[in-house]
C-alpha positions in Angstrom: 105.2 87.0 133.2 107.9 85.2 131.9 107.0 85.2 127.8 105.6 87.1 125.5 105.1 87.3 122.1 105.3 90.9 119.8 103.2 90.9 116.9 104.7 92.0 114.1 102.7 95.9 113.8 104.1 95.8 117.9 107.6 95.4 117.3 107.3 97.8 114.3 106.1 100.3 116.5 108.4 99.8 119.7 111.5 100.2 117.5 110.3 102.6 115.5 109.9 104.5 119.2 106.5 105.4 118.2 103.4 106.7 120.2 100.8 104.0 119.1 102.1 102.0 122.4 99.0 102.4 125.2 101.1 102.3 128.7 100.2 99.6 130.2 101.5 97.3 127.4 104.9 99.4 127.6 105.2 98.5 130.6 104.4 94.3 130.4 107.3 94.5 127.7 109.4 96.3 130.0 108.4 93.7 133.0 108.5 90.6 131.1 111.9 88.6 131.3 111.2 87.3 127.6 110.0 89.6 124.9 109.6 87.5 122.3 109.7 88.5 118.3 109.0 86.0 115.5 111.3 85.3 112.3 107.8 85.2 110.6 107.7 88.9 111.3 111.0 89.8 109.7 108.5 87.8 106.3 106.3 89.2 106.9 107.6 93.0 107.1 110.1 92.7 103.8 107.9 90.8 102.4 104.4 93.9 103.0 107.8 95.9 102.0 108.3 94.6 98.4 104.6 94.9 97.8 103.6 98.2 99.1 101.5 97.5 101.9 104.0 99.3 105.2 106.4 101.3 105.7 109.4 101.8 107.9 111.3 105.3 108.9 114.4 103.3 108.8 115.9 101.4 106.3 114.7 97.7 106.5 118.5 96.6 105.3 119.1 98.0 109.0 116.6 95.9 110.7 119.2 93.0 111.9 121.8 95.4 114.1 118.7 97.2 115.3 117.4 94.4 116.3 119.9 92.8 118.3 120.7 96.4 120.0 117.7 95.4 121.7 117.0 93.1 124.9 114.5 91.2 122.6 114.8 87.7 121.5 114.2 85.7 118.2 111.9 82.9 117.9 112.0 81.0 115.2 109.2 78.5 114.2 109.2 75.2 114.6 108.3 71.7 113.2 105.5 71.6 116.5 104.4 74.9 115.4 103.9 73.3 110.9 101.6 71.3 113.3 99.1 73.6 115.0 99.4 75.7 111.8 97.9 72.2 110.1 95.5 72.1 112.6 94.3 75.4 113.2 90.9 76.2 111.8 90.3 79.0 109.0 88.1 82.0 110.9 85.7 83.5 108.3 87.6 86.9 109.1 91.7 86.2 109.2 93.5 84.6 106.9 96.8 86.1 107.0 99.2 83.5 107.1 101.9 85.9 109.0 99.1 86.1 111.3 98.3 82.4 111.8 101.8 81.1 112.3 102.0 83.6 114.8 98.9 82.7 117.2 101.0 78.9 116.2 103.9 79.9 118.1 101.8 81.2 120.9 100.1 78.2 121.1 103.0 75.9 120.9 104.5 77.9 124.0 101.2 78.5 125.5 102.3 82.3 125.5 100.3 85.2 125.3 100.7 87.0 122.2 101.1 91.5 122.2 98.6 92.9 119.3 95.6 95.2 118.4 94.6 92.7 116.4 90.9 91.5 117.8 90.9 89.0 115.0 93.2 86.8 117.1 90.3 86.4 119.6 89.0 83.3 118.1 91.7 81.5 118.1 92.9 79.8 121.6 95.7 82.1 122.3 95.7 85.7 125.3 96.0 88.6 123.6 97.2 91.8 125.4 96.5 95.1 124.4 94.2 96.9 127.2 
């Protein structure tokens, strides 16, 4: 596989070396040339840390340095992503703006997204987990 997009929780688990990632996901990440993390994930982490919805093992202040010390690549939001976001239908169960934008980025680039979140299956994107 040439490129994959990591959902925010996958990036967190990968960067914190947790055991939450299945072996097949770790192998896919290791064997994929372009492993992408969206700027959206950094926004999501910052906001959810501020409202107490998530915690991290390490300080968020160091996240840029930790990211830069990996082979992961940053994926910025494009105008096409925004247009796809406008067109994306709302699922009854999934209105999370961060996930919706990640979905649009995967659609715009025709790449799969690595996520445990089965709600993504309601959208025209390939979700990989197990």
